[in-house]
DOFI-165169 format. One record per residue: x, y, z of N, C-alpha, C in turn. Coordinates in Angstrom, 1 decimal, padded with zeros to 4 digits. Each point is the difference from the previous one (the first is absolute). Layout:
BEGIN
{n.x=X, n.y=Y, n.z=Z, ca.x=X, ca.y=Y, ca.z=Z, c.x=X, c.y=Y, c.z=Z} .
...
# end
This chain:
BEGIN
{n.x=189.6, n.y=103.9, n.z=-056.3, ca.x=001.3, ca.y=000.5, ca.z=000.6, c.x=000.1, c.y=-000.5, c.z=001.4} .
{n.x=001.2, n.y=-000.4, n.z=000.3, ca.x=000.3, ca.y=-000.6, ca.z=001.4, c.x=000.1, c.y=001.2, c.z=001.0} .
{n.x=-000.5, n.y=-000.3, n.z=001.1, ca.x=000.1, ca.y=001.0, ca.z=001.1, c.x=001.3, c.y=-000.1, c.z=000.7} .
{n.x=000.5, n.y=001.2, n.z=000.4, ca.x=001.2, ca.y=000.1, ca.z=000.7, c.x=-000.2, c.y=-000.6, c.z=001.4} .
{n.x=000.9, n.y=-000.9, n.z=000.4, ca.x=-000.2, ca.y=-000.6, ca.z=001.3, c.x=000.3, c.y=001.1, c.z=001.1} .
{n.x=-000.7, n.y=-000.1, n.z=001.1, ca.x=000.3, ca.y=000.9, ca.z=001.1, c.x=001.2, c.y=-000.5, c.z=000.7} .
{n.x=000.8, n.y=001.0, n.z=000.4, ca.x=001.2, ca.y=-000.3, ca.z=000.9, c.x=-000.4, c.y=000.1, c.z=001.4} .
{n.x=000.2, n.y=-001.1, n.z=000.8, ca.x=-000.5, ca.y=000.0, ca.z=001.4, c.x=000.8, c.y=001.1, c.z=000.7} .
{n.x=-000.7, n.y=000.6, n.z=000.9, ca.x=000.6, ca.y=001.0, ca.z=000.9, c.x=000.4, c.y=-000.6, c.z=001.3} .
{n.x=001.2, n.y=000.3, n.z=000.4, ca.x=000.5, ca.y=-000.5, ca.z=001.3, c.x=-000.6, c.y=000.9, c.z=001.1} .
{n.x=-000.9, n.y=-000.6, n.z=000.8, ca.x=-000.6, ca.y=000.8, ca.z=001.1, c.x=000.7, c.y=-000.2, c.z=001.3} .
{n.x=000.6, n.y=-001.1, n.z=000.2, ca.x=000.7, ca.y=-000.3, ca.z=001.2, c.x=001.4, c.y=000.7, c.z=000.0} .
{n.x=000.3, n.y=000.8, n.z=001.1, ca.x=001.3, ca.y=000.7, ca.z=000.0, c.x=001.2, c.y=-001.0, c.z=-000.2} .
{n.x=-000.1, n.y=-001.2, n.z=000.5, ca.x=001.0, ca.y=-001.0, ca.z=-000.2, c.x=000.2, c.y=-000.3, c.z=-001.5} .
{n.x=-001.0, n.y=-000.2, n.z=-000.7, ca.x=000.1, ca.y=-000.3, ca.z=-001.4, c.x=000.5, c.y=001.3, c.z=-000.8} .
{n.x=-000.4, n.y=001.2, n.z=000.5, ca.x=000.5, ca.y=001.2, ca.z=-000.7, c.x=001.5, c.y=000.1, c.z=000.2} .
{n.x=000.5, n.y=-000.2, n.z=001.2, ca.x=001.4, ca.y=000.1, ca.z=000.3, c.x=000.8, c.y=-001.0, c.z=-000.9} .
{n.x=-000.5, n.y=-001.2, n.z=-000.1, ca.x=000.7, ca.y=-001.0, ca.z=-000.8, c.x=-000.1, c.y=000.4, c.z=-001.5} .
{n.x=-001.1, n.y=000.4, n.z=-000.4, ca.x=-000.1, ca.y=000.4, ca.z=-001.4, c.x=000.9, c.y=001.2, c.z=-000.4} .
{n.x=000.1, n.y=001.0, n.z=000.9, ca.x=000.9, ca.y=001.1, ca.z=-000.2, c.x=001.5, c.y=-000.5, c.z=000.0} .
{n.x=000.3, n.y=-000.9, n.z=000.9, ca.x=001.4, ca.y=-000.5, ca.z=000.1, c.x=000.3, c.y=-000.8, c.z=-001.3} .
{n.x=-000.9, n.y=-000.7, n.z=-000.5, ca.x=000.2, ca.y=-000.8, ca.z=-001.3, c.x=000.2, c.y=001.0, c.z=-001.1} .
{n.x=-000.8, n.y=001.1, n.z=-000.1, ca.x=000.1, ca.y=001.0, ca.z=-001.0, c.x=001.4, c.y=000.6, c.z=000.0} .
{n.x=000.4, n.y=000.4, n.z=001.2, ca.x=001.3, ca.y=000.6, ca.z=000.2, c.x=001.1, c.y=-000.9, c.z=-000.5} .
{n.x=-000.1, n.y=-001.3, n.z=000.4, ca.x=001.1, ca.y=-001.0, ca.z=-000.3, c.x=000.0, c.y=-000.2, c.z=-001.5} .
{n.x=-001.2, n.y=000.1, n.z=-000.7, ca.x=-000.1, ca.y=-000.2, ca.z=-001.4, c.x=000.7, c.y=001.1, c.z=-000.8} .
{n.x=-000.2, n.y=001.2, n.z=000.5, ca.x=000.6, ca.y=001.2, ca.z=-000.6, c.x=001.5, c.y=-000.1, c.z=000.1} .
{n.x=000.5, n.y=-000.3, n.z=001.2, ca.x=001.4, ca.y=-000.1, ca.z=000.2, c.x=000.6, c.y=-001.1, c.z=-000.8} .
{n.x=-000.7, n.y=-001.1, n.z=-000.1, ca.x=000.4, ca.y=-001.2, ca.z=-000.9, c.x=000.1, c.y=000.4, c.z=-001.4} .
{n.x=-000.9, n.y=000.8, n.z=-000.5, ca.x=000.1, ca.y=000.4, ca.z=-001.4, c.x=001.1, c.y=001.0, c.z=-000.3} .
{n.x=000.3, n.y=000.9, n.z=001.0, ca.x=001.2, ca.y=000.9, ca.z=-000.2, c.x=001.3, c.y=-000.8, c.z=000.0} .
{n.x=000.1, n.y=-000.9, n.z=001.0, ca.x=001.2, ca.y=-000.9, ca.z=000.1, c.x=000.2, c.y=-000.9, c.z=-001.2} .
{n.x=-001.1, n.y=-000.6, n.z=-000.5, ca.x=000.0, ca.y=-000.8, ca.z=-001.1, c.x=000.4, c.y=000.7, c.z=-001.3} .
{n.x=-000.5, n.y=001.2, n.z=-000.2, ca.x=000.4, ca.y=000.8, ca.z=-001.1, c.x=001.5, c.y=000.4, c.z=000.0} .
{n.x=000.4, n.y=000.4, n.z=001.2, ca.x=001.4, ca.y=000.4, ca.z=000.1, c.x=000.9, c.y=-001.2, c.z=-000.2} .
{n.x=-000.4, n.y=-001.2, n.z=000.5, ca.x=000.8, ca.y=-001.2, ca.z=-000.2, c.x=000.1, c.y=-000.4, c.z=-001.4} .
{n.x=-001.2, n.y=000.1, n.z=-000.7, ca.x=000.0, ca.y=-000.4, ca.z=-001.5, c.x=000.9, c.y=001.0, c.z=-000.8} .
{n.x=000.0, n.y=001.3, n.z=000.3, ca.x=000.8, ca.y=000.9, ca.z=-000.6, c.x=001.5, c.y=-000.3, c.z=000.2} .
{n.x=000.4, n.y=-000.4, n.z=001.2, ca.x=001.3, ca.y=-000.4, ca.z=000.3, c.x=000.5, c.y=-001.2, c.z=-000.7} .
{n.x=-000.9, n.y=-001.0, n.z=-000.1, ca.x=000.3, ca.y=-001.2, ca.z=-000.7, c.x=000.2, c.y=000.3, c.z=-001.5} .
{n.x=-000.8, n.y=000.8, n.z=-000.6, ca.x=000.2, ca.y=000.4, ca.z=-001.4, c.x=001.3, c.y=000.7, c.z=-000.2} .
{n.x=000.3, n.y=000.9, n.z=000.9, ca.x=001.3, ca.y=000.7, ca.z=-000.1, c.x=001.2, c.y=-000.9, c.z=000.1} .
{n.x=-000.1, n.y=-001.0, n.z=000.9, ca.x=001.0, ca.y=-001.0, ca.z=000.2, c.x=000.2, c.y=-000.8, c.z=-001.3} .
{n.x=-001.0, n.y=-000.4, n.z=-000.6, ca.x=000.1, ca.y=-000.7, ca.z=-001.3, c.x=000.7, c.y=000.8, c.z=-001.0} .
{n.x=-000.4, n.y=001.3, n.z=-000.1, ca.x=000.6, ca.y=000.9, ca.z=-001.0, c.x=001.5, c.y=000.2, c.z=000.3} .
{n.x=000.3, n.y=000.2, n.z=001.2, ca.x=001.4, ca.y=000.3, ca.z=000.4, c.x=000.8, c.y=-001.3, c.z=-000.3} .
{n.x=-000.5, n.y=-001.2, n.z=000.3, ca.x=000.7, ca.y=-001.2, ca.z=-000.2, c.x=000.2, c.y=-000.2, c.z=-001.5} .
{n.x=-000.9, n.y=000.3, n.z=-000.8, ca.x=000.1, ca.y=-000.1, ca.z=-001.5, c.x=001.1, c.y=001.0, c.z=-000.5} .
{n.x=000.0, n.y=001.2, n.z=000.6, ca.x=001.0, ca.y=001.0, ca.z=-000.4, c.x=001.3, c.y=-000.4, c.z=000.4} .
{n.x=000.2, n.y=-000.6, n.z=001.2, ca.x=001.3, ca.y=-000.5, ca.z=000.4, c.x=000.5, c.y=-001.1, c.z=-000.9} .
{n.x=-000.9, n.y=-000.9, n.z=-000.4, ca.x=000.3, ca.y=-001.1, ca.z=-000.9, c.x=000.5, c.y=000.5, c.z=-001.3} .
{n.x=-000.6, n.y=001.1, n.z=-000.5, ca.x=000.4, ca.y=000.6, ca.z=-001.2, c.x=001.4, c.y=000.6, c.z=000.1} .
{n.x=000.2, n.y=000.6, n.z=001.1, ca.x=001.4, ca.y=000.7, ca.z=000.3, c.x=001.0, c.y=-001.1, c.z=000.1} .
{n.x=-000.3, n.y=-001.2, n.z=000.6, ca.x=001.0, ca.y=-001.0, ca.z=000.1, c.x=000.3, c.y=-000.6, c.z=-001.4} .
{n.x=-001.0, n.y=-000.1, n.z=-000.8, ca.x=000.2, ca.y=-000.4, ca.z=-001.4, c.x=000.9, c.y=000.9, c.z=-000.8} .
{n.x=-000.2, n.y=001.3, n.z=000.2, ca.x=000.8, ca.y=001.0, ca.z=-000.6, c.x=001.5, c.y=-000.1, c.z=000.5} .
{n.x=000.1, n.y=-000.2, n.z=001.3, ca.x=001.3, ca.y=-000.2, ca.z=000.7, c.x=000.7, c.y=-001.2, c.z=-000.7} .
{n.x=-000.7, n.y=-001.1, n.z=-000.2, ca.x=000.6, ca.y=-001.2, ca.z=-000.6, c.x=000.5, c.y=000.3, c.z=-001.4} .
{n.x=-000.8, n.y=000.8, n.z=-000.8, ca.x=000.4, ca.y=000.4, ca.z=-001.3, c.x=001.2, c.y=000.8, c.z=000.0} .
{n.x=000.1, n.y=000.9, n.z=000.9, ca.x=001.3, ca.y=000.8, ca.z=000.1, c.x=001.2, c.y=-000.9, c.z=000.4} .
{n.x=-000.3, n.y=-000.9, n.z=000.8, ca.x=001.1, ca.y=-000.9, ca.z=000.5, c.x=000.5, c.y=-000.8, c.z=-001.2} .
{n.x=-000.9, n.y=-000.5, n.z=-000.8, ca.x=000.4, ca.y=-000.8, ca.z=-001.2, c.x=000.8, c.y=000.8, c.z=-000.9} .
{n.x=-000.5, n.y=001.2, n.z=-000.3, ca.x=000.8, ca.y=000.9, ca.z=-000.9, c.x=001.4, c.y=000.3, c.z=000.5} .
{n.x=000.1, n.y=000.2, n.z=001.3, ca.x=001.3, ca.y=000.3, ca.z=000.6, c.x=000.9, c.y=-001.2, c.z=-000.1} .
{n.x=-000.6, n.y=-001.2, n.z=000.2, ca.x=000.9, ca.y=-001.3, ca.z=-000.1, c.x=000.4, c.y=-000.2, c.z=-001.4} .
{n.x=-000.8, n.y=000.3, n.z=-001.0, ca.x=000.3, ca.y=-000.1, ca.z=-001.4, c.x=001.2, c.y=000.9, c.z=-000.3} .
{n.x=-000.1, n.y=001.3, n.z=000.5, ca.x=001.1, ca.y=000.9, ca.z=-000.2, c.x=001.3, c.y=-000.4, c.z=000.6} .
{n.x=-000.1, n.y=-000.6, n.z=001.2, ca.x=001.2, ca.y=-000.5, ca.z=000.7, c.x=000.6, c.y=-001.1, c.z=-000.8} .
{n.x=-000.8, n.y=-000.9, n.z=-000.5, ca.x=000.5, ca.y=-001.1, ca.z=-000.8, c.x=000.7, c.y=000.5, c.z=-001.3} .
{n.x=-000.6, n.y=001.0, n.z=-000.6, ca.x=000.5, ca.y=000.6, ca.z=-001.2, c.x=001.3, c.y=000.6, c.z=000.3} .
{n.x=000.1, n.y=000.8, n.z=001.1, ca.x=001.3, ca.y=000.6, ca.z=000.4, c.x=001.1, c.y=-001.0, c.z=000.2} .
{n.x=-000.4, n.y=-001.1, n.z=000.6, ca.x=001.0, ca.y=-001.1, ca.z=000.3, c.x=000.5, c.y=-000.6, c.z=-001.4} .
{n.x=-001.0, n.y=-000.2, n.z=-000.9, ca.x=000.4, ca.y=-000.5, ca.z=-001.3, c.x=000.9, c.y=001.0, c.z=-000.8} .
{n.x=-000.3, n.y=001.3, n.z=000.1, ca.x=000.8, ca.y=001.0, ca.z=-000.7, c.x=001.4, c.y=000.0, c.z=000.6} .
{n.x=000.1, n.y=-000.1, n.z=001.3, ca.x=001.3, ca.y=000.0, ca.z=000.6, c.x=000.9, c.y=-001.1, c.z=-000.4} .
{n.x=-000.6, n.y=-001.1, n.z=-000.4, ca.x=000.7, ca.y=-001.2, ca.z=-000.4, c.x=000.4, c.y=000.0, c.z=-001.4} .
{n.x=-000.5, n.y=001.0, n.z=-000.8, ca.x=000.3, ca.y=000.1, ca.z=-001.4, c.x=001.5, c.y=000.4, c.z=-000.2} .
{n.x=000.6, n.y=-000.5, n.z=-001.1, ca.x=001.3, ca.y=000.5, ca.z=-000.4, c.x=-000.2, c.y=000.8, c.z=-001.2} .
{n.x=000.1, n.y=001.3, n.z=000.2, ca.x=-000.3, ca.y=001.0, ca.z=-001.1, c.x=001.3, c.y=000.8, c.z=-000.3} .
{n.x=000.0, n.y=000.5, n.z=-001.2, ca.x=001.1, ca.y=000.8, ca.z=-000.5, c.x=000.0, c.y=001.4, c.z=000.7} .
{n.x=001.1, n.y=000.7, n.z=-000.2, ca.x=000.1, ca.y=001.3, ca.z=000.7, c.x=-001.1, c.y=001.0, c.z=-000.6} .
{n.x=-000.4, n.y=-000.2, n.z=-001.2, ca.x=-001.0, ca.y=000.9, ca.z=-000.6, c.x=-001.3, c.y=-000.2, c.z=000.6} .
{n.x=-000.3, n.y=-001.3, n.z=000.2, ca.x=-001.3, ca.y=-000.3, ca.z=000.6, c.x=000.0, c.y=000.2, c.z=001.5} .
{n.x=001.1, n.y=000.1, n.z=000.6, ca.x=000.1, ca.y=000.2, ca.z=001.5, c.x=-000.7, c.y=001.2, c.z=000.4} .
{n.x=000.1, n.y=001.1, n.z=-000.7, ca.x=-000.7, ca.y=001.3, ca.z=000.4, c.x=-001.5, c.y=-000.2, c.z=-000.1} .
{n.x=-000.5, n.y=-000.7, n.z=-001.0, ca.x=-001.4, ca.y=-000.2, ca.z=-000.1, c.x=-000.5, c.y=-000.9, c.z=001.1} .
{n.x=000.8, n.y=-001.0, n.z=000.3, ca.x=-000.3, ca.y=-001.0, ca.z=001.1, c.x=-000.1, c.y=000.7, c.z=001.3} .
{n.x=001.0, n.y=000.9, n.z=000.2, ca.x=000.0, ca.y=000.8, ca.z=001.3, c.x=-001.2, c.y=000.9, c.z=000.1} .
{n.x=-000.4, n.y=000.6, n.z=-001.1, ca.x=-001.1, ca.y=000.8, ca.z=000.0, c.x=-001.3, c.y=-000.8, c.z=000.3} .
{n.x=-000.1, n.y=-001.1, n.z=-000.7, ca.x=-001.2, ca.y=-000.9, ca.z=000.2, c.x=000.0, c.y=-000.5, c.z=001.5} .
{n.x=001.1, n.y=-000.4, n.z=000.5, ca.x=000.1, ca.y=-000.5, ca.z=001.4, c.x=-000.4, c.y=001.1, c.z=000.9} .
{n.x=000.4, n.y=001.2, n.z=-000.2, ca.x=-000.3, ca.y=001.1, ca.z=000.9, c.x=-001.5, c.y=000.3, c.z=000.0} .
{n.x=-000.6, n.y=-000.1, n.z=-001.2, ca.x=-001.4, ca.y=000.3, ca.z=-000.2, c.x=-000.8, c.y=-001.1, c.z=000.8} .
{n.x=000.4, n.y=-001.3, n.z=-000.2, ca.x=-000.7, ca.y=-001.1, ca.z=000.7, c.x=000.2, c.y=000.1, c.z=001.5} .
{n.x=001.1, n.y=000.4, n.z=000.5, ca.x=000.2, ca.y=000.2, ca.z=001.5, c.x=-001.0, c.y=001.1, c.z=000.5} .
{n.x=-000.2, n.y=001.1, n.z=-000.8, ca.x=-000.9, ca.y=001.0, ca.z=000.4, c.x=-001.4, c.y=-000.5, c.z=000.0} .
{n.x=-000.4, n.y=-000.8, n.z=-001.0, ca.x=-001.3, ca.y=-000.7, ca.z=000.0, c.x=-000.2, c.y=-000.9, c.z=001.2} .
{n.x=001.0, n.y=-000.7, n.z=000.4, ca.x=-000.1, ca.y=-000.9, ca.z=001.1, c.x=-000.2, c.y=000.8, c.z=001.3} .
{n.x=000.7, n.y=001.1, n.z=000.1, ca.x=-000.1, ca.y=000.9, ca.z=001.2, c.x=-001.5, c.y=000.5, c.z=000.1} .
{n.x=-000.5, n.y=000.4, n.z=-001.2, ca.x=-001.4, ca.y=000.5, ca.z=-000.1, c.x=-000.9, c.y=-001.1, c.z=000.5} .
{n.x=000.2, n.y=-001.2, n.z=-000.6, ca.x=-000.9, ca.y=-001.1, ca.z=000.4, c.x=000.1, c.y=-000.2, c.z=001.5} .
{n.x=001.1, n.y=000.0, n.z=000.6, ca.x=000.2, ca.y=-000.2, ca.z=001.4, c.x=-000.8, c.y=001.0, c.z=000.8} .
{n.x=000.2, n.y=001.3, n.z=-000.4, ca.x=-000.7, ca.y=001.1, ca.z=000.7, c.x=-001.6, c.y=-000.2, c.z=-000.1} .
{n.x=-000.4, n.y=-000.3, n.z=-001.2, ca.x=-001.4, ca.y=-000.2, ca.z=-000.3, c.x=-000.6, c.y=-001.2, c.z=000.9} .
{n.x=000.8, n.y=-001.0, n.z=000.1, ca.x=-000.4, ca.y=-001.2, ca.z=000.7, c.x=-000.2, c.y=000.4, c.z=001.5} .
{n.x=000.9, n.y=000.8, n.z=000.5, ca.x=-000.1, ca.y=000.4, ca.z=001.4, c.x=-001.3, c.y=000.8, c.z=000.3} .
{n.x=-000.3, n.y=000.9, n.z=-001.0, ca.x=-001.2, ca.y=000.8, ca.z=000.2, c.x=-001.3, c.y=-000.9, c.z=-000.2} .
{n.x=000.0, n.y=-000.9, n.z=-001.0, ca.x=-001.1, ca.y=-000.9, ca.z=-000.2, c.x=-000.2, c.y=-000.9, c.z=001.2} .
{n.x=001.1, n.y=-000.5, n.z=000.6, ca.x=-000.1, ca.y=-000.8, ca.z=001.2, c.x=-000.6, c.y=000.7, c.z=001.2} .
{n.x=000.4, n.y=001.2, n.z=000.2, ca.x=-000.6, ca.y=000.8, ca.z=001.1, c.x=-001.5, c.y=000.3, c.z=-000.2} .
{n.x=-000.3, n.y=000.3, n.z=-001.3, ca.x=-001.5, ca.y=000.2, ca.z=-000.3, c.x=-000.8, c.y=-001.2, c.z=000.3} .
{n.x=000.5, n.y=-001.2, n.z=-000.5, ca.x=-000.7, ca.y=-001.3, ca.z=000.2, c.x=-000.1, c.y=-000.3, c.z=001.5} .
{n.x=001.0, n.y=000.2, n.z=000.7, ca.x=-000.1, ca.y=-000.3, ca.z=001.5, c.x=-001.0, c.y=001.0, c.z=000.7} .
{n.x=000.0, n.y=001.2, n.z=-000.5, ca.x=-001.0, ca.y=001.0, ca.z=000.6, c.x=-001.4, c.y=-000.4, c.z=-000.3} .
{n.x=-000.2, n.y=-000.5, n.z=-001.2, ca.x=-001.4, ca.y=-000.5, ca.z=-000.4, c.x=-000.4, c.y=-001.2, c.z=000.8} .
{n.x=001.0, n.y=-000.9, n.z=000.2, ca.x=-000.3, ca.y=-001.2, ca.z=000.8, c.x=-000.3, c.y=000.4, c.z=001.5} .
{n.x=000.7, n.y=001.0, n.z=000.5, ca.x=-000.3, ca.y=000.5, ca.z=001.3, c.x=-001.4, c.y=000.6, c.z=000.1} .
{n.x=-000.4, n.y=000.7, n.z=-001.0, ca.x=-001.3, ca.y=000.6, ca.z=000.0, c.x=-001.1, c.y=-001.1, c.z=000.0} .
{n.x=000.3, n.y=-001.0, n.z=-000.9, ca.x=-001.0, ca.y=-001.1, ca.z=-000.1, c.x=-000.1, c.y=-000.7, c.z=001.4} .
{n.x=001.1, n.y=-000.2, n.z=000.6, ca.x=-000.1, ca.y=-000.7, ca.z=001.4, c.x=-000.8, c.y=000.8, c.z=001.0} .
{n.x=000.2, n.y=001.3, n.z=-000.1, ca.x=-000.7, ca.y=000.9, ca.z=000.9, c.x=-001.5, c.y=000.0, c.z=-000.2} .
{n.x=-000.4, n.y=000.0, n.z=-001.3, ca.x=-001.4, ca.y=-000.1, ca.z=-000.4, c.x=-000.6, c.y=-001.3, c.z=000.4} .
{n.x=000.8, n.y=-001.1, n.z=-000.1, ca.x=-000.5, ca.y=-001.3, ca.z=000.5, c.x=-000.3, c.y=000.0, c.z=001.5} .
{n.x=000.9, n.y=000.7, n.z=000.7, ca.x=-000.2, ca.y=000.1, ca.z=001.5, c.x=-001.3, c.y=000.7, c.z=000.3} .
{n.x=-000.3, n.y=001.1, n.z=-000.8, ca.x=-001.3, ca.y=000.7, ca.z=000.2, c.x=-001.2, c.y=-001.0, c.z=-000.3} .
{n.x=000.2, n.y=-000.7, n.z=-001.2, ca.x=-001.1, ca.y=-000.9, ca.z=-000.4, c.x=-000.2, c.y=-001.1, c.z=001.1} .
{n.x=001.1, n.y=-000.5, n.z=000.5, ca.x=-000.1, ca.y=-001.1, ca.z=001.0, c.x=-000.8, c.y=000.5, c.z=001.3} .
{n.x=000.4, n.y=001.2, n.z=000.4, ca.x=-000.7, ca.y=000.6, ca.z=001.2, c.x=-001.5, c.y=000.2, c.z=-000.3} .
{n.x=-000.3, n.y=000.5, n.z=-001.2, ca.x=-001.4, ca.y=000.2, ca.z=-000.4, c.x=-000.7, c.y=-001.3, c.z=-000.1} .
{n.x=000.6, n.y=-001.1, n.z=-000.5, ca.x=-000.7, ca.y=-001.3, ca.z=-000.1, c.x=-000.3, c.y=-000.5, c.z=001.4} .
{n.x=001.0, n.y=000.1, n.z=000.9, ca.x=-000.3, ca.y=-000.5, ca.z=001.4, c.x=-001.1, c.y=000.8, c.z=000.7} .
{n.x=000.1, n.y=001.3, n.z=-000.2, ca.x=-001.0, ca.y=000.9, ca.z=000.6, c.x=-001.4, c.y=-000.3, c.z=-000.6} .
{n.x=000.0, n.y=-000.2, n.z=-001.3, ca.x=-001.3, ca.y=-000.3, ca.z=-000.6, c.x=-000.6, c.y=-001.3, c.z=000.5} .
{n.x=000.9, n.y=-001.0, n.z=000.1, ca.x=-000.5, ca.y=-001.3, ca.z=000.5, c.x=-000.6, c.y=000.1, c.z=001.4} .
{n.x=000.7, n.y=000.7, n.z=000.9, ca.x=-000.5, ca.y=000.2, ca.z=001.3, c.x=-001.3, c.y=000.8, c.z=000.1} .
{n.x=-000.1, n.y=001.0, n.z=-000.9, ca.x=-001.2, ca.y=000.8, ca.z=000.0, c.x=-001.2, c.y=-000.9, c.z=-000.6} .
{n.x=000.3, n.y=-000.8, n.z=-001.0, ca.x=-001.1, ca.y=-000.9, ca.z=-000.5, c.x=-000.5, c.y=-000.9, c.z=001.1} .
{n.x=001.0, n.y=-000.6, n.z=000.7, ca.x=-000.4, ca.y=-000.9, ca.z=001.1, c.x=-000.8, c.y=000.8, c.z=001.1} .
{n.x=000.4, n.y=001.2, n.z=000.3, ca.x=-000.6, ca.y=000.8, ca.z=001.0, c.x=-001.5, c.y=000.3, c.z=-000.5} .
{n.x=-000.2, n.y=000.3, n.z=-001.2, ca.x=-001.4, ca.y=000.3, ca.z=-000.5, c.x=-000.8, c.y=-001.3, c.z=000.1} .
{n.x=000.5, n.y=-001.1, n.z=-000.3, ca.x=-000.7, ca.y=-001.3, ca.z=000.2, c.x=-000.4, c.y=-000.2, c.z=001.4} .
{n.x=001.0, n.y=000.2, n.z=000.9, ca.x=-000.3, ca.y=-000.2, ca.z=001.4, c.x=-001.1, c.y=001.0, c.z=000.5} .
{n.x=000.1, n.y=001.2, n.z=-000.4, ca.x=-001.0, ca.y=001.0, ca.z=000.4, c.x=-001.4, c.y=-000.4, c.z=-000.6} .
{n.x=000.0, n.y=-000.5, n.z=-001.2, ca.x=-001.3, ca.y=-000.5, ca.z=-000.6, c.x=-000.6, c.y=-001.2, c.z=000.8} .
{n.x=000.9, n.y=-000.9, n.z=000.4, ca.x=-000.5, ca.y=-001.1, ca.z=000.8, c.x=-000.5, c.y=000.5, c.z=001.4} .
{n.x=000.6, n.y=001.1, n.z=000.5, ca.x=-000.5, ca.y=000.5, ca.z=001.3, c.x=-001.4, c.y=000.5, c.z=-000.2} .
{n.x=-000.3, n.y=000.6, n.z=-001.1, ca.x=-001.4, ca.y=000.5, ca.z=-000.2, c.x=-001.0, c.y=-001.2, c.z=-000.1} .
{n.x=000.4, n.y=-001.0, n.z=-000.8, ca.x=-000.9, ca.y=-001.2, ca.z=-000.1, c.x=-000.1, c.y=-000.8, c.z=001.3} .
{n.x=001.1, n.y=-000.1, n.z=000.7, ca.x=-000.1, ca.y=-000.8, ca.z=001.2, c.x=-000.2, c.y=000.8, c.z=001.3} .
{n.x=000.0, n.y=001.3, n.z=-000.2, ca.x=-000.2, ca.y=000.9, ca.z=001.1, c.x=001.0, c.y=-000.4, c.z=001.1} .
{n.x=001.3, n.y=-000.2, n.z=-000.4, ca.x=001.0, ca.y=-000.4, ca.z=001.0, c.x=001.1, c.y=001.1, c.z=000.0} .
{n.x=000.0, n.y=000.8, n.z=001.0, ca.x=000.9, ca.y=001.1, ca.z=000.1, c.x=001.5, c.y=-000.3, c.z=-000.1} .
{n.x=000.5, n.y=-001.2, n.z=000.6, ca.x=001.4, ca.y=-000.3, ca.z=-000.2, c.x=000.4, c.y=-000.1, c.z=-001.4} .
{n.x=-000.8, n.y=-000.4, n.z=-000.9, ca.x=000.3, ca.y=-000.1, ca.z=-001.4, c.x=000.3, c.y=001.4, c.z=-000.6} .
{n.x=-000.9, n.y=000.9, n.z=000.4, ca.x=000.2, ca.y=001.4, ca.z=-000.4, c.x=001.3, c.y=000.6, c.z=000.5} .
{n.x=000.2, n.y=-000.2, n.z=001.3, ca.x=001.3, ca.y=000.5, ca.z=000.6, c.x=001.2, c.y=-000.6, c.z=-000.7} .
{n.x=000.0, n.y=-001.2, n.z=-000.3, ca.x=001.1, ca.y=-000.7, ca.z=-000.7, c.x=000.1, c.y=000.6, c.z=-001.4} .
{n.x=-001.1, n.y=000.2, n.z=-000.7, ca.x=000.0, ca.y=000.7, ca.z=-001.3, c.x=000.5, c.y=001.4, c.z=000.0} .
{n.x=-000.3, n.y=000.7, n.z=001.0, ca.x=000.5, ca.y=001.4, ca.z=000.1, c.x=001.5, c.y=000.0, c.z=000.3} .
{n.x=000.4, n.y=-000.9, n.z=000.9, ca.x=001.4, ca.y=-000.1, ca.z=000.3, c.x=000.8, c.y=-000.4, c.z=-001.3} .
{n.x=-000.5, n.y=-001.0, n.z=-000.7, ca.x=000.7, ca.y=-000.4, ca.z=-001.3, c.x=000.0, c.y=001.1, c.z=-001.0} .
{n.x=-001.1, n.y=000.7, n.z=000.0, ca.x=-000.1, ca.y=001.2, ca.z=-000.9, c.x=001.0, c.y=001.1, c.z=000.3} .
{n.x=000.2, n.y=000.2, n.z=001.3, ca.x=001.0, ca.y=001.0, ca.z=000.4, c.x=001.4, c.y=-000.4, c.z=-000.4} .
{n.x=000.3, n.y=-001.3, n.z=000.3, ca.x=001.3, ca.y=-000.5, ca.z=-000.4, c.x=000.2, c.y=000.0, c.z=-001.5} .
{n.x=-001.0, n.y=-000.5, n.z=-000.7, ca.x=000.1, ca.y=000.0, ca.z=-001.5, c.x=000.1, c.y=001.5, c.z=-000.6} .
{n.x=-000.7, n.y=000.9, n.z=000.6, ca.x=000.1, ca.y=001.4, ca.z=-000.5, c.x=001.4, c.y=000.5, c.z=000.3} .
{n.x=000.5, n.y=-000.3, n.z=001.2, ca.x=001.3, ca.y=000.5, ca.z=000.4, c.x=001.1, c.y=-000.5, c.z=-001.0} .
{n.x=-000.1, n.y=-001.3, n.z=-000.2, ca.x=001.0, ca.y=-000.6, ca.z=-000.9, c.x=-000.1, c.y=000.5, c.z=-001.4} .
{n.x=-001.3, n.y=000.0, n.z=-000.5, ca.x=-000.2, ca.y=000.5, ca.z=-001.4, c.x=000.3, c.y=001.4, c.z=-000.2} .
{n.x=-000.3, n.y=000.9, n.z=000.9, ca.x=000.3, ca.y=001.4, ca.z=-000.1, c.x=001.4, c.y=000.3, c.z=000.2} .
{n.x=000.8, n.y=-000.9, n.z=000.7, ca.x=001.4, ca.y=000.3, ca.z=000.1, c.x=000.7, c.y=-000.1, c.z=-001.4} .
{n.x=-000.7, n.y=-000.7, n.z=-000.9, ca.x=000.6, ca.y=000.0, ca.z=-001.4, c.x=000.1, c.y=001.4, c.z=-000.6} .
{n.x=-000.7, n.y=000.9, n.z=000.4, ca.x=000.1, ca.y=001.4, ca.z=-000.5, c.x=001.2, c.y=000.7, c.z=000.4} .
{n.x=000.7, n.y=-000.6, n.z=001.1, ca.x=001.2, ca.y=000.7, ca.z=000.6, c.x=001.2, c.y=-000.8, c.z=-000.2} .
{n.x=000.0, n.y=-001.1, n.z=-000.9, ca.x=001.2, ca.y=-000.8, ca.z=-000.2, c.x=000.8, c.y=000.7, c.z=-001.0} .
# end
């Protein structure tokens, strides 16, 4: 059975400070990354729902146009007085259907636009999360290099990048 490797202990206060900052940045990175991924998934779902609504809108539009063409054809017919009452009744029924289609289209259109707006908002959250995650990843690398090279400016740059990345990524929670 293989032995578990020992994890080296940071004895130097400088190394401890960097290790703690890396751990904090990693936790923030995971929170931002998770939130960003959730927002991306929601954006995809909302975009699909909006596309479905627009398809439904198109179907209603086609039905309405067919009714309008039929009404125009009926108006052009030369019918006897007996059939005129039936034609009037049919024409009125078709006009009511057209009105219903128009009302339904307006509602469907507003629903589709609302879904598109939600998808756009979720993409903004995702974009902030992606940028924040990128900066945090670079910050962690910079801090890791600071431990290896024992060069304090790298750590300070890493912390600064981490703060900027955390600020941008966490702002996605308030968009």
